[in-house]
C-alpha positions in Angstrom: 0.0 0.0 0.0 1.4 3.4 -1.0 1.6 6.0 1.8 1.5 9.7 1.3 2.8 12.3 3.7 -0.1 14.8 4.0 0.6 18.3 5.4 -1.6 19.3 8.3 -4.8 20.7 6.8 -6.0 23.4 9.1 -6.8 26.6 7.2 -6.2 26.3 3.5 -6.2 29.5 1.5 -8.9 29.7 -1.2 -8.0 29.3 -4.8 -8.9 32.9 -5.9 -6.9 34.4 -3.0 -3.9 32.1 -3.9 -4.0 33.1 -7.5 -4.1 36.8 -6.5 -1.0 36.3 -4.3 0.7 34.4 -7.2 0.1 37.3 -9.6 1.4 39.8 -7.1 4.5 37.6 -6.5 5.3 37.3 -10.2 4.6 41.0 -10.8 5.4 41.2 -14.5 6.0 44.7 -15.8 4.0 46.3 -18.6 6.3 44.7 -21.1 9.0 42.0 -21.0 11.4 40.5 -23.5 12.9 37.1 -22.7 15.6 35.3 -24.7 15.6 31.6 -24.0 16.6 28.2 -25.4 13.9 25.6 -26.3 15.4 22.1 -25.9 13.6 19.1 -27.3 14.2 15.5 -26.0 13.6 12.2 -27.6 12.3 9.0 -26.0 15.7 8.2 -24.6 15.9 11.5 -22.7 18.6 12.9 -25.1 18.2 16.3 -26.7 20.2 15.2 -29.8 21.1 18.8 -30.5 17.5 19.9 -31.0 17.9 23.3 -29.5 16.2 26.5 -30.8 16.7 30.1 -29.9 13.4 31.5 -28.8 12.5 35.2 -28.5 9.5 35.8 -26.2 7.7 39.1 -25.8 5.0 40.0 -23.3 2.8 43.1 -23.2 0.4 43.1 -20.4 -2.4 42.5 -20.2 -2.8 39.3 -22.2 -0.5 39.8 -25.1 2.3 37.4 -25.9 4.5 36.5 -28.9 7.1 33.7 -29.4 9.5 33.6 -32.3 11.7 30.6 -33.2 13.9 30.9 -36.3 16.6 28.6 -37.5 17.8 27.0 -40.7 15.3 24.3 -40.1 12.3 26.0 -38.6 10.6 29.4 -38.5 7.6 29.5 -36.1 5.7 32.5 -34.8 3.0 32.1 -32.1 1.0 35.1 -31.0 -1.7 35.1 -28.3 -4.0 38.0 -27.4 -6.8 37.6 -24.9 -8.7 34.5 -26.0 -7.3 34.3 -29.6 -4.1 32.9 -31.0 -2.3 32.3 -34.3 0.6 30.1 -35.2 2.6 30.9 -38.3 5.1 28.6 -40.0 7.1 30.1 -42.8 4.7 33.1 -42.9 1.7 30.8 -43.3 -1.1 30.3 -40.7 -1.0 26.7 -39.6 -3.1 26.9 -36.4 -5.7 29.1 -34.7 -5.5 27.1 -31.4 -3.0 26.5 -28.7 -0.8 23.5 -28.1 -0.7 22.3 -24.5 2.9 23.6 -24.2 1.8 27.1 -25.3 -0.2 27.4 -22.1 2.9 27.8 -19.9 2.6 31.5 -20.4 -0.9 31.6 -18.8 0.4 32.0 -15.3 2.3 35.2 -16.3 0.3 37.4 -18.7 -2.9 38.3 -16.8 -3.6 41.5 -14.9 -7.0 40.3 -13.8 -7.4 37.4 -11.4 -10.9 36.8 -12.8 -9.5 36.4 -16.3 -6.8 33.9 -15.0 -9.5 32.0 -13.1 -11.6 31.8 -16.3 -8.6 30.4 -18.3 -7.8 27.8 -15.7 -11.5 26.7 -15.5 -11.5 26.5 -19.3 -8.6 24.0 -19.0 -10.3 21.9 -16.4 -9.0 23.4 -13.2 -11.7 23.7 -10.5 -10.6 26.9 -8.7 -13.1 26.3 -5.9 -11.1 23.3 -4.7 -7.9 23.7 -2.8 -5.7 21.6 -0.5 -2.2 21.5 0.8 0.4 19.2 -0.8 4.1 18.5 -0.8 6.2 18.5 -3.9 10.0 18.0 -4.0 10.2 19.0 -0.3 8.1 22.1 -0.7 4.6 22.7 0.8 2.2 23.9 -1.9 -1.3 25.0 -2.4 -3.0 22.6 -4.8 -5.7 24.3 -6.8 -8.2 22.0 -8.5 -7.8 18.8 -6.4 -7.6 17.3 -2.9 -4.0 16.1 -2.4 -2.7 13.5 -3.3 -5.3 13.1 -6.0 -3.7 13.7 -9.4 -6.6 12.5 -11.5 -7.7 16.0 -12.5 -6.1 19.2 -13.8 -4.5 21.2 -11.1 -2.1 24.1 -10.4 0.4 23.9 -7.6 1.6 27.2 -6.0 4.4 27.3 -3.4 3.0 28.2 0.0 6.0 30.3 0.8 6.6 32.9 -1.9 3.5 32.0 -4.0 5.3 31.0 -7.1 3.8 28.4 -9.4 5.5 25.0 -9.1 3.7 22.7 -11.4 0.6 22.5 -13.6 -0.9 19.1 -14.3 -2.4 20.3 -17.5 -3.9 16.9 -18.3 -4.0 14.0 -15.9 -3.1 10.5 -17.0 -5.9 8.4 -18.6 -5.5 4.8 -17.6 -8.3 3.6 -19.9 -6.7 5.1 -23.1 -3.1 4.9 -21.9 -2.5 8.6 -22.4 0.2 9.9 -20.1 -0.2 13.0 -17.9 0.9 16.3 -19.4 2.7 18.5 -16.9 4.5 21.8 -16.8 7.0 22.5 -14.0 8.4 26.0 -13.1 11.8 25.9 -11.3 14.8 28.0 -10.4 12.9 31.2 -9.8 14.9 34.4 -9.9 14.0 38.0 -9.1 14.7 40.7 -11.6 14.1 43.9 -9.6 10.6 43.2 -8.4 9.7 40.7 -11.1 9.9 37.0 -10.5 10.5 34.6 -13.4 11.7 30.9 -13.6 15.0 30.0 -15.3 13.8 26.5 -16.2 10.4 25.3 -17.3 10.0 21.6 -18.0 7.3 19.8 -20.0 6.6 16.2 -19.2 4.5 13.4 -20.7 4.1 11.1 -17.8 7.6 10.7 -16.3 9.4 11.6 -19.6 10.9 15.0 -20.2 9.9 16.1 -23.7 10.9 19.7 -23.7 12.7 22.3 -21.6 12.8 26.1 -21.7 16.0 27.6 -20.4 16.0 31.4 -19.9 19.2 33.2 -20.9 18.3 36.9 -20.4 15.5 39.2 -19.7 14.8 42.9 -20.4 12.1 44.7 -18.4 9.9 47.3 -20.1 11.3 47.4 -23.6 9.4 49.2 -26.3 7.4 47.1 -28.8 5.7 48.1 -32.0 2.0 47.7 -32.1 2.4 45.4 -35.1 4.2 42.8 -33.0 1.0 41.6 -31.4 -1.5 42.5 -34.2 -3.2 39.2 -34.9 -5.7 40.6 -37.3 -3.1 42.6 -39.3 -0.8 39.6 -39.5 -3.5 37.3 -40.6 -4.7 39.7 -43.3 -1.1 40.0 -44.6 -0.9 36.2 -44.8 -4.2 36.1 -46.8 -2.8 38.5 -49.3 0.9 37.4 -49.8 3.0 39.6 -52.0 5.1 36.7 -53.3 4.2 34.6 -56.2 2.2 31.4 -55.7 4.6 28.7 -54.4 5.8 26.0 -56.7 4.9 22.3 -56.2 8.4 21.8 -54.8 8.0 24.7 -52.4 4.6 23.4 -51.4 6.2 20.0 -50.6 8.8 21.7 -48.4 6.1 23.7 -46.6 4.1 20.5 -45.9 7.3 18.8 -44.6 7.9 21.7 -42.2 4.3 21.7 -41.1 4.5 18.0 -40.3 7.7 18.6 -38.4 6.1 21.4 -36.5 3.1 19.3 -35.5 5.4 16.4 -34.4 7.4 18.8 -32.2 4.8 21.0 -30.7 1.5 19.1 -30.5 
C-alpha cells in the first residue's frame, strides 16, 4: 500500500486568493522581453542537438509572442486575450494553442478573474484547494484534494506564492494517455519581477521539452504590429510573393509536419 505524507490541513487559502497572491508575487512589468533556449528531448531523454533560440515578448495584459527561427524552422506564435495564431514560414498553420503554449498563462494576466476563467476552461476547479508536498516544498494545490492527481491542477508554493507545477492533463489509464505536466523551477527575481529560469514539459515521467531562460529585459518598447493578430492574418491572406511552386509546397508540408510532431 502506497503511503502519502499529508501536510496538516487546518486553514487552507482559497483558490482565488492564492491566484491573486501568485500574480502579485510574479509582478510582471508592462512589457517584458525574454531570450531563451527551447530544448527538445527524444524517448531516450537525449536532446540530440535539437535546441532552438526563442525570443518571447509579453505586453500586459494578455499579449504574448514567441519567435523561433533557425535554418530548419521558423515558427511564430501570437496570443492575445482568447485568440491565438501560429505561423510557419509566414503561413497560418493553427488558430488554437498546443498544450505547451499554455505555460505563459500564469504570467500574462492582470485580472485574477481572467486567470480563473482560463484555468477553468482548461479543467482546473478553482473552488477546490488543498495542501500538498512536492520536492520538499509545501504547496497550495488548486483543483484537487492532495494527493489526487486524476484531475487538472495548479500547484503554488505556499512560501513565496510562485507556481511550481501545472498538471495540464491527468493520465488516462483507460486510453493509456500519459499526464501532461508543466514545471516551473529555479525562480529568480529581476528587480521586483519573478520569473523561472527553467520550465520543463513532461509526458508522464518523460521530459519532452525544456525552456531555459538566458536573459530578460524589463519594459522594452514594442511596435503595435508585433501583437497585431488581425493585421498579420490579413497579410498572410494576401501574400505579395508569387504562388509557391509544387516543390515549395512540398517543403512547406514537410515543415508543417515537423512542427506538428514537435509542438503538438
